[in-house]
N, C-alpha and C positions, 0 to 999 in steps of 0.2 A: 398652485403657488409657483413663483419663479424667483430666481436669485438675481440681484442687481450686480452688474459688472463694474468693479472699481476702476478709476482712472489709472493708467499704467504708471504715472509718475507721482502718485499721491503720497507715497511714503518717502520719496527721495528729494522732495523740494527743499526742505530745510532740516537741520538737525533737531531731533526731538529733545524737549527738556524745558521749554517755556510755554506759557499759555498761548502766546501768539503763534508759535510753531504748530501746536496742536490745532488751534482754531483755523489756521490756513489749510491744514490737511483736511479738516472737516468741510471747509468751504469748497474744496476741490471736488468733493463727492456730491455737494448740493446741486452742481450743474446738471448732473444726470439722474438725480434722485427722483423717484416717482412720487406723485401726490396721492398715494393710495395707502390703505392700512398695511401694517407689517411690523417686523421686528428688526432692530438694528443692533449691531455689536461693535464696540470699540476695542481695538487690539493694540498692544504695545509693540515695540520693535522686535521682541522675541516671538511674537505671534500669540502671546497669552491673552485671554479674554479679560478685559478690564471692567466692562459694563455691558449689560443687556437691557434694552428698553423696548417698549411697544408704542405704537402711535396709530391714531385714526388717519392721520395724514403725515407720512414720513418726512416730507420736505419741511412742513411747518414746524414739526417737533424738533428735528435735528438742528435747525438753524439757531435754536435757543442756546446751543452749546458754544456758539461763537461769540457770545456776549457775556463777558466775565462778571459784569455788575449784577446780572440776574441769577448767578449760580452760587451755591454755598461753596465753602472752601474745599470740601470733599470732592465735588465735581470739578472744581477748577484744577485740582491736582490730577484728576482723571484725564481732563482734556490735555494737560501738559504732557502726559505720558502717551497720548494717542499717536500711533504711527500709521494706522490704517483702519478701515471700517468694512463691515460686511452687512448686507441687507437681505432680507427675505420678505417678499410681499405675501399678503394673505388676502382671502376674499372678504373677510369682515374683521372688525375690531375685536369681536369676541374670539375669533380664531387667533388673533395676535396676542391677546391676553393669555389664553391657554398655552400657547407656544412659549411666550415669555416666561411664564411660571415654570414650565418644564425645563427650559434652558438654564434659568437661574439656579434651580435646584440641582441640576446635573453638572453644571460647569463651575458653580460657586465663584462668580466674578468678584474681584476684590472690592469694587466700589458700589455694589448693590446691597440693599438690605437683605440679609441672608438668614433664613431659618436654619439654624444649626441643630439638626435632629437626625441621628444615625440609627434610630431604632424604629422598627415597624411596630404596628399595633396588633395585639392578639385579638382573635375572634373566637366565638364558639361556632362550630360547624356540625350540622346534622347532615350526614352524607346521603347522597342520592345515587350512588353507583353500586349498591349492593342490596340484595333482597331484604336484608335485616339491617336497617340504618344504624349508624354508629354516631355517638356524640363525643366530640373531641375538641381540644384546643387547636387553633390553626393560626399560623403566622406566616406572612409572605404572600406570594402571588395567589390570587383566588381562582385557580384554574381547575380545582377538583369539583366534580359535580355535587351539588347539594345546596343547602341554605345556610347563609352566614349571618350571624347575629353579633353586633358590636358596632364600633370598636370598644374594647376595654382599655383603660388607661395603663394597666400593668399586667404582667403575668400573674402576680399575686391575686389581683381582683378576679381575673378569669378563672384561676384555679379554685378559688373559694366558691365562686358561683357554680362552677362545674361539679364540685363535690356535692353541693346541695341539690343540683339538678339530677345527679345520679341517684340520690336517695329519693327524690320526689317522683321520678319517672322510670327508674330501673332500666335505662337504656344501656346497651353494651358500649364499652370504651376500648375493647381489645382490637388489635389489628385484624385484617381479613385473614391473614395466614394463620394467626393464633386461633381465630374463630373456626376455621375449617379443620383444624387438627385436634380440637378438644374432644375428649371422650367422657369427661365428667366436669361438673361445675367448678369454677375457680373460686378463690377466696372472696371475691366481690359478691358472689351469690350468697355465701355464708353470712356476710355482714350486711345483707339486704341493700346492696348498691347496684345490683344487676338482676335481671329476670332470667338469665341463663338461656337465651334463645339458641346458643351454640349446641346444647344437648336437648333442645326441645322441651324445656321445662315450662315453656309458654308457647301457645299457638301463634300462627302468623297474624290472624285477625286481631287478637288481644294486644299483640305487640305493636301493630300498626296504630291501634288506638292510643297506646302510650306515646308513640312518636307524634301523633297528631296533637295530643295534649301538650307535649313539650314545645312543639312549634307554636301553638296558640299562646302558651305562656310567654315565650320569648318574643312574640309579636305584639304583646301588650294586653292580652286577654287574661291577665292574672286573676282578676276577681271572679270571672265566670268559671275558670278552672277550679279555683278554691271552693266555690259554691257547689260545683259538681262533686268534688271529692267529699265535702261535708255531707251531702245528701247520700252518697254511697256508703259512707261510714255509718250514718244513722240507720240506713236500711239493713246493713250487715249486723249492727248491734241489736236491732229489733228482732231480727231472725236468729239471735243468739249465736251468730257466727263471729265470735269475739276475736279469733285470730285474724280473720279478714278485716275486721273493724280496726284492729291494732295496726295493720299494714297501712290502711287509709289514714289513720291518725299520724303515723310517722311521716307519711308523704306530705300531709298538711303542715306539719311542723317544719319540714325541710323548706317548703315554699315560704313559710313565714320568716324563716331565718334569712332567706335571700332579701326579702323586703325590709326586715328589721335592721339590716346592716347599712341601709341607706341613711347618710347624714342629713341630706336635704332632698326631698322628693315632692316637688310641687304637684298637686293633683291635676293641674291643667296642662302639664307638659308631657307629651307622649314621645316625641322624637326631636331633640334639639341639642345643639352645642352652645355652651355659654362661654364667651370669649371676652376676657377682661384684661386691660393693659394698665401697667403702672410704670412711670418713668421717674428716674432720679439719678443724679450724678452722671449724666451723659449715657446711662444704660437703660435698658427696658426689659420688663418681664411680661410675658403673656401667659395667663392661666386659662386653661381650657377644661371645662367640666362636660362630661359626656352623659347625656340622658337618652336612653333607648328603652322602648317598651314600658315607659312610665317609671323606669328604675334608673338610679344613679350608677353608672358604670365606672366611676372614678374620675380623677383629674390628673393633669400633667402640666408642668411648667416648661416654658420655652424662653430662651434668651437670644433673640435675633441680634445679629451683628450689624455694624454700620448704621446705628440709629441716633447718634449723638446730635445731629442737626436736623432731625426729621420730626414732623408733627405726629401726634397720636393717630390721626386719621390716615396719614400716608403709611405709617408702620402697619396698622391693621389691614389696610388694603393689600400691601405687599405680602403680609403674612397669610391672608386668606387664600390668595392665589397659589402660593407655594404649598401651603398645608394640605389643601384639597387636591393637589396635583395627582396624588397616588392613592386617594381614598374617597369613597362616595360621600358627598355632602348630605347632611340630614335635611329634613323638611324645613327646619327653622334654625337660624343662627342668631343668637342674641349677643349684641355688642355693647361694650362699655362706652364707646364713643360713636357718634353718628358720622358716617362717611360723607364725603362730598357727593352731591347729587349725581354727578356724572360717573364717579367710581362705583357708587351703590348700584346704579342702573346697569352698568356694564358687568359688574360682578354677579349680580342677580341673574342676568341672562346667561352668563358663562357657566355658573354653577348649576343652574337649572338644566342647561343643555347637557352638562356632564352627568348629572344625577338621573336624568330621564324623567324628572318630576319637578314641580314648582318648588323653588327654594326661596324662603323669605328671610331677608336681612332686617333686623329691627333692634331697637334699643329698649331696655326694660325701664319703665318710668314709674311704675307704681305696684303696690301689692306684693304678693309672694315673689313675683319675678324680679322686682326691684331688690328685695331682700337677698334673693339668690345671687344677683349680680354684685351686690355689695360684699357678699361672702366670697365670691370669686375674686373681687378686687382686693379684699383683705389678704387673701392667699397670695396674690401676685405681689403685693407690697412686702409681705413677710419673706417670700422666696427671694425677691431681689435684695432685701436687706441681708439675708443669709449669704447670698452669693457675693455681695460686695464685701462682707466681713471676711469670707473665705479668700476672696481675691486679695484683700489687704494682707492677710496672713501669708498667702502664697508669695506676695511681693517681698515681704520681709524675709521669708525663708530663702528666696532666690538671691537676695542681697547678701544674706549670711553665707550662702553657698559660694558666691563670688569671692567673698572675703576669705573663706577657708581655702579655696583652691587658687587664689590670687588671679582671678579673672578681671579684665578691664571694666566689665559691667555685668549686671545680673544676666544670666543666660536666658535667651529667648526660646531656645530649643535644646532640650536634653534628650539624648538617645541612650537607651539601656539595652544591652544584649545578653541573651542567655540561650543555652542549648538544652534540648531534652531528647532522650532516647532510652531504649532498654537494650543493653549490651550491643550498642551500635545499630540496632534495627530501627527502621522508620524514624531516622534522626531528623530533627527539625530545629532550626535556629529561629529565635524570636527577637523582634525589635519593637520596643514600645517608645512612645514619644510623650514628653511632658513639657509644659511651659507656664507662662503667667496665668493661664486659665485652667491649669490642672492637666489631667491626662487628655491627650488629643487622640482619641481612639480611631479617628479616620486615617491617621498616619501610621498606625501599627502595620507591621509587615512580618510575614513568616517566610522562611527560606527552607525549602525541602533540600536536604543535603544530597547533592548529585554525584560527587566524586566517588568513583569506584576503587580508588587507590588507597582510601583510608582504611586503617585497621579498625576492627570493632572497638568502640569506646574511645576513639582518638579525639578528645575534646579540643585539643590544640588545632588539629587539622580542620575540624568543623568550624571553629571560630575564624580560622584563616579564610575559609571559603566564604562564610557569611559576610565578613567585613570587606573582602575583596569585591564581591558582587555588589554590595551596597554602595561603596564609594566609587567604583568604576562607573556605575550607573549615574551617580550624582555628577561625576565629571562630564559624562556624555550629555545628560539632559539639562544640566544647569551649570555650565562652566563659569558663568559670570556671577554665580551666587545671588541672583536677583529674585528667586522665587521663594525664598525662606525655607528651603529644604536642606540646608546645610546645618549641622549641629554646632553649638558653641561648646558643648561638653558631652563626652561619651563615657558612659559607665559600663564596665565589663564585669560580669559576674564571675569572679575568679581572682586568683592571687597573682604573684609576680610572673609566673609562666604564661598565663592568659594575657596579661598586660604586654609582655614582650612580643607575643604574636601580633597583637594589635599595633604595636609600635612598628614592627617590621613591615606590616601591610601598608601603613601610611607612608613609610619611607620609600617603599617600592613604587607607590603611586605618586610620589612627589608632593604629598600633602604635609604641610609643616605647622599649620595654625589651628589644629583641632586638639583640644586638651583631652587626654585619655586618663582615666582613673580606674584602677581595679578595686573591686570590693570583695574581700574574702571573709569567710567565717573565722572567728577567733579561736582560741583554745577550746577544745572539745566541741567545736562547731556550734557554740552557743550564740543565739541571737542576742544582740545587745553588746557583744564584744567584738564586733567586726573590725577588721584591719583595712586601712585604705592605702593603696599603693599608687604613688604619683611619680612619674619619671623624674629622676634626679634627686629624689628625696627618700629618706628612710620611712618605712611603713609606720603608720601611727593609728591610734584609736581615739574615739571621742568619749566624753563622759556619758554614762548610761542615761542620764536625764536630759541630754542636749537635744533641743528641738530639731537641729539639723541632722542628727543621727537618726531620729525617728523618720524624718523626711526621706533620707537616703534609703532607709529600710523599706519604706513604702514603695519607692521606685524599684528597688531590687526585687521585692516580693511581687509587684505587678508584672515585671518581666518574667519572673519564674512562673507565675500563674498562666500568662499568655503562652509561653513556650510549652508548658505541660499540656495545656488545652489543645494547642496545635498538633502536638505529638499524638495525643489520644485520638484526635479526629483522623489523622493520617493512619494510625494503627487500626482503627475501626474500619476505615475504608479498605485497607489491605486485607483484613480478615474476611470482609464480605465480598471481596472481588473474586472473579472467576477467570480461568484461562480463556474463556470465551470472549471476555472483554477486550482481548488483544487482537481479535480478528476483525478486520475492516468489514463493515457492512452488517455486523451482528448487533442489532439493537435490542431493546428490551423485549419486543414481541417475539423475535426469532429465538432469542436466548431462552425465553420462557417455554417456547414450543419444543426446543431441543432438550431442555432439562426434564420436561414432563414426559417426553418420549423415551429418553434413555435413563432417566433417574438421577444422573449426576454428570458433572463435567468429565469425569474419568470415562464414563460410559460413552460420551460423545467422542472422546479421543480414541477409543478402541473400535468405533463403528466403521463399517465399510462404506464405500460410495453408494451402493444400492440402498443401504439402511438409512443413510443421511438423506437421500432423495425422497424417501418415504415420509419424511416429516413435513407437515403442513407449512407452506411458506418457504421451503428450501428448494430452490431450483437446482438444476444440474450444475450450473456454473457456480452457485454458492456452495453446493455440496463438495465440488472439487476444491474450492478455496479452503473450506474447513478441513478437508482430508489432507491437503498439502501442508496446512499449518501444523498439524500433529504428526505428519510423516514427511518431514523435509527430505529432499533428495540431494545428495552431494554434500 
């Protein structure tokens, strides 16, 4: 791959702001643009990415942006804001498609169709890095050795399946460290959800057979596994070994419960995603049903942005590229709308290349598959209806909020701040963000309190540090307030004292146009009797049944939840940390070797140079560094 060098005067020819100005800048790039596959990016005068696109022929594709009559209003606005461009050539159009999807998902350009999804999908993992494999829920990067089954639509779906699998196959779910330190079976053995390999209640060969059965079941061989268990149950019963027969009976029931909970489970679908789109009122909802191993692993709704002037085919094509950017595609993807032939061919090739096996894109036209698609489409329509109703209610609440606090217009961005600590330790400040679409969790921020001058429990000092850091950064990164990161309303969890701290911070920073409101608990700290503190006004309360009061409580409670969660995470990390973590060059492997050799971090700190050098992986230089860390001179 290679990057294209932009003309030196491309962004300085004319002031940005009109379509003709943007088109002229784009034309200046066309003179040196290659006629090869690649990805192009439009940038505004601040260097923000406006749009990412891919092309089989960059020059032929980009020239279209200079002709206003061929562009929708959305892209005309994008061209008018364009101040410069960046190009990256690729070897093939498939490479360009995969790169485009990755960049759109990572950068979130304002004018692209965007898949707004901040949650990873959970999987079931049968580990392969231990002699006694473990069955667990896994979320995140799939870098642990083992076999992954999924994705599941939600944590609830995977937890329910995992519970039944434990009863059916009796595989351990404990951590490796817990496994190595057990001296007697845990409660899971008593309730028949584990075979207790930790204390050798089962041999290695029988346990491996259970693991193989679990793999086979999750790979789609559910019927053969059930038939095998039924045969074993009958043989045990005929031999009058009724306790063993009862164990097989319970395992069969557990497998049946996994299959019984499937709402729709077509017999001819082994591995597929069903993707249905519904559009209404300028918005779109995409419903995805996951089928793996012949079972329905649940469904999830997605609401892509920037779809108001797009066709269903274009929305689906953009969605598929971004959706499968960080997850393996299944063998078959059933779509509610047929894609353009060129898009279908390109996506099929790209997804097959990514998956390592052939991926088929198809539309369901008859039989059970058609019924299943109609079911998915009904879910998409209902989900979009609920979202539009919620959006309408949210709009009314924001308008009422503007009236309550005398704002010029409904707030587009509300920030709420809260602190959490235990007697001043592991103090964390939390900021949550809400707007017309509800909570914007991608914008949440936590602030680890850094100041060493604060006395334990100094809430005022913590709030001062959090707000100072937040707004200094806003002044530095977005001085012109063009990126939508400045709040219209700031809510502070606290009374007049906390509010005054916030006022002082903004005065010191020279910020005069951000409304601050303190939210304090009322008499006896009862929820529903909150007091609101606005600069220049007497504190007031709202009627207990006022919808705006409920809305403000939700905002305050979400900030409280986020701050407490951030504090607990920091506290847990501090509890599990070790003095060895502060030594440069001591990673997980060396840390483990040192702790195994000396028994504790204290043992390491009291060791001599010769003792340290005796540890595997610790050189003379590293031993000296460790010794000097615990025995500083001067």
